[in-house]
N, C-alpha and C positions, 0 to 999 in steps of 0.2 A: 694937477696930480703930485701928491708928495714925492719928493726926492727921496734917493736910498737912506741919506744922512738922516733926513726927517723920520723917515720910516723906522730906523733904527731908535731912534730916541723914544718915539711914541710906543714901540713895540716894548722897548726894555722897561718902559715905566709901567705899562700894563702888566706886563708879566711879573715883575718883582712887587707890584700892589697885590696880585692874586696870590703868589706865594705868602705875603705877609697876613693875608686873612686867613691861610691856612695855619699858621703857627702863632699861638698867643705867646706874643713877645714880654719877656720879664727883663727888666733893667737891671735886676740885681742877679748876682752870680754866686759863688760860695766855692767851697771845697771840693775837690775833685777826687774820687777814690783811684787808686792805681790798679789798673786790672792786669792779672798776669795771663801771659799766653806763651805757650811752649808745645813741643811734640813736632808732628810731621807738618808740612806744609799745610795740609787738608785739616787738621786736628788744631793746628793754629786758627786758622779759617773759622772752623767752627765753633770755636770758643769766643771768637771776635763777634761772629753774627749773633750769638746768644747774648753777648754783652750788651748789643744795641737793642736785641729785641724788637719790640713794637715801635721802637723809635726808627727804625731804619724802613719800616714799613711806611710811615707818616713821612720819612724823608724823601721816598720813592714817589708817593703821591703828590708831595710840595712840589718837587723839583720837576719831575718826569710830567706829571699831569699838569704842572703849570705851563709846561711848554707846549704841550698838545691842545690844551684848552684854548691858549692865546690863537694858535693857528688853526683852529677847528678840526683837528686831526684825532684820530683815536690814539690812546696811550701805545696801543700795540704797533701803530706804524711808528712812532719814534723809538720804540725797542727795537724794531726791525731795521732801523736807521742805524742803530748803535752797532748791529750785529754784523755791519760792513768791516769794522774794526778787528772782529774776534780772529779771523784766520790769522793776521798779522800779530796779533796780541799773543796767540796760542805759540807760534814759532819764536816770538821775540822773548817770553818769560813764561814757559810751562809751569814752572814752580809757583809763579804767583795766580796763574789760572786754577791751580789747586787749591790754593788759599781761598778763592773766590766761590770755587765749587763747595769748600767748607762751610764758608761764609753764609751761603745760600742755604745750606743745610741747617745751620745754627738758627738763622733769622727765619726758617720757613717760607722763604718767597723764591720765586723761580730764578735760575740762574742767570737769565736773559735780563731780568731786571735789575739783578745786581751789577751785571756789567753795563746796563745802559746808563746807571746811577754814575760807575766808574769813568764813563765816557762823557760826563755830562758837558766838560769844557768844549769838546769837540763838538757836541750837538748844539751848543749855544752859539757856536762860531758858525756853523752852518746858518742859523738863524740870526746871525748878526746880532747877539744879544746878551753879550757878556757884561756883568753889573762890575762895578768897582771892587778893588779887591787889594787891601793890604799897603803897610809900610814896613821896610826894613832895614836894619844897621848892623854893621860888623865893625869893631875897634879893636886894635892890639897893639902892643908894645907900648912906644911912648906915649900914645894916645891916653893910656890907661894909668891909673895910679900905681897898682902893683906889677904892671907889665902882663897883665892878663889878656886872654883873648875873650872878647864876648861877643855875642850874637843875638840880636833880638828881633821880633817882629809883632805888630798889630794883625791878627788876622780878622778880615772885614768880609762878611757875607750876609745873607738875607737873615733878617731878624728870627730869631728861635730854632735854627737849626741845632741839633744835638751836637755836643762836643765831648768827647771822652780821650782818656790817657792811658793808654796801654805801655806795660814794660813786657817785650818780646824777646824770647831767646830763640833765635832763628837755628834752623839745623846747620849751617855752615859756622856757627860759633859767634857770630854777630850778636851783641845784646843792645836792645835800643830802647829808649824813652820815644814813644811816638803819639803824638796828640792828633787823634782822628776827627777829621771835620765831616760830621754826618755820614761817615763811612764812604766818603766821596774821593778825599785824597788826606795826605798826611804830612807833618812838619816833624822831624824826627833828630835825634840826638843818638849816634850809633858809636859803640865801642867794641873792638875785638882785641883778645887777650895779648896778641903780637904787636899791635899798632896803634898809633895815637888815635883818640877819638875825633869825631868831627860832627857837626851838626849842618842842617841845610834847612834855610828859609826859601819862600817862594812867593813872588808878586805878580800880578797880572799885567802882561802887556800884550797888545794885538796891532798887527801891522796887515795892511791888505796890499796884495799884488793879484794883479788878474790871473785867473787860470792856475793859482797855486795850488798845489797839491797838500792836502792833509791826511792823505790815506797813511796814516801811521800808526803806531800802538797809542793808545791814550795816555795823555801825558801822565796821569794818576798812576800808571803801571809804571812809566819811565822814573817818576819821582821814587816809587817804593824800590824799584831795582837799584837806583842809585845809593840809596839809605840801607840798602842790605849789603852793600860793598864793605870789604874789610879795611879799606884805607881810602882818604880823600881823594888821591890822584885817580882810584878806579870809581869813585862817584863822577868826577868831572869827565872821564872816559865816556861814561853813561850819556851825559847830557850832550857832549860834543857829537859823538856818534849817532846820536837819535835825530838832531836836526829837527826838532819841531818848529811850528809856527807860533807858539803860544806860551807866555809866561817868561819870567827872567827869574834868576836865583842868586842867592849870596851864600857862601859856604866858608866854614870855619874850622880849623883843627885845633887840637890840643898844643901843637908845636908853633903855635902863633902864624900859621898861613891862613890869610883871608882873600877871598877872590870873590868875583862875580861873573854871570854867565848870561848873555842876551843872545836870543834867537829869532830868526823870522825869514820865512820861506826857504827853508833849506840852508840859510846860512846862519853862523854864529860869531860871536864877539867875546872874549875875555876881558873883563874889567878888572884892572889891576888898582889896588888901594890908591889914595892919595893921602900923604901925611897918616899913614897906618890907619886909615878909615874907608869904608864903603858905606853909600846910603842909595836905597831904591825905592820907587814907588811904581806909579803905573805907567811911565812914559820911558821911553828909550833914552839912552845916554850916549849910545855910539852914533857917531855922526852920519854913517852911511845908511843907517836905518832909518833916521827921521823922516825921509821924504816919504816914508810908507806908513809912518805913523797915522792910527786911525782912533784908537781908542780914546788917548787923553782929551780929544776935544770934546767930549762928552763927561771927562772928570777932570776939569781942569784944575780941580783942589790936589791932584797929583803933584802938580809943580810946587804949590803951595807947601804940601806936607813936607817933601823933599827939601826945600829952602830952610822950613823951620827945624828940621832935624839936624840938617847940616850947620845951622847957626848953634844949636846946642851942642853939637859935637864941638865946634870950633870954640866955642866960650868955656868949655869946661874941659879943654886939652890939657892932658897929663893927670887929669883928675878922676877920670871916669871909672867907676865902680859898677856891679851888676844892680846895685841899688839906685845909683844915679840914674842908670839905663832904664829902670823901671819908671823913673820920674819924667825921662824923655818921653816915654810910650804913654804917659798919662797926661801929655800936654796939650792944653785946649785952646791954644791960639788960633783962630779961624773958626772957633766951635758953630756949628755941629760937625762940619767938615773937617775936623781938627784931627791931629795925629790919632788922639782918642776919638774915635769916629763915633757920633750918636745919630739916630733917625732925625732928619728934617723935614716936618710935615708939609712946610711951605716951600720946601725945593721941587723944582721941575726935573730934577735928576732922581732916577730911583733910589728907593731906601736901603741903606745898607750899615750896619752898626758893627763894631769891635766886639767879636764873639768869646774872643779868647787873645790874651798877650802873652808871650813866651820870651824868656831871657834865658840863653844857654851860656855855660862856662864849659868847654870842651874839656879842658885840661883836667878840671875837678869831676867831670862825667856828671853834670848838675845842671837840671832843668828848673826854672822857675816858672810857674804857670799861675795867672789870674783867670778864672773863667768868667766872661762878661768885660765889660769896661774896666780897665786896669784903675780908673779914677775912683771905682765905686768897690772895687774887690780886692783882698789882699793876695799877693804872690805867695804861693807856697812851694817849698823847695822839695824836689825829688830828685834821687840820684840812681844810676844806672846799676850800681852794685848793692843797692838796698833789699 
């Protein structure tokens, strides 16, 4: 009889292989249109849904149907499972529920399916089936050439999932560049006229405790709410109070602040920079969380990606620029499970690829985006004020 951990590996592999067959993967990326969203929360969501169009239907089919297919249940059963988070989500962030209602109308799909997609990490956690996800880095002050604050990330997920870039004007006055991964969750650079801009990145970490409670609002909603705050301390407060069990975050502001945040089973820890730098992959850095580490055993390349990025930062200390950060994120040491991740058909681990790479300079309100592997596509510059 297979052990739970062995079952986890097999299940994860089969699911991601199924999803890969639903999306024709193209290794080449290209430029991205910057899509404008504004108005009420519902109107923003409606424009958002229209922008994704049929892509979102394919995303729901690949991700939600993929889970249902493996476990031999109907998609409606998984959608129903996601609905258990809905009462908490409505209470937690009714404004974003309005966005999702608009999204459903704009994409012409049921709200319940949109909400299930936004609950994807929670659903995969139930099934113990979360795939490898991302490497992030932030530097500031003496670590950089011009005392800039720079934060970047490679976004790794299933091959072929659509990625779109939005310029959002939220009703509370926050302006945001938001890179949306398949309508599932977003990576953002936010700015309010009265305060310093800030950027947020996220990497997957997973810990396991017996009987831990994950009945909380979906992580994608918590990330969105944090990105819609006017200041960095407001965003940090959102993560601290959420007490989620999944994911870790790096944050940076235009005033030179960088910090990280890890969470596990209702606990949290703030990561302070070392020598004006912070790096994160898919394993915990906080000592008291390491006994509960579950995910990294199946993605050991997390430790290698972390070490390689740390070496690159140290070797170029005091000279780091946004362009150099782009080179870091294009690094192929350990290929294909490198910082710039490529599909490995010979691996026993599930397929994941870098779908997009971002570098943000909060003080300048700039986000550089490469769609696809950054080794193959150029970073294009976008600004909040454009």
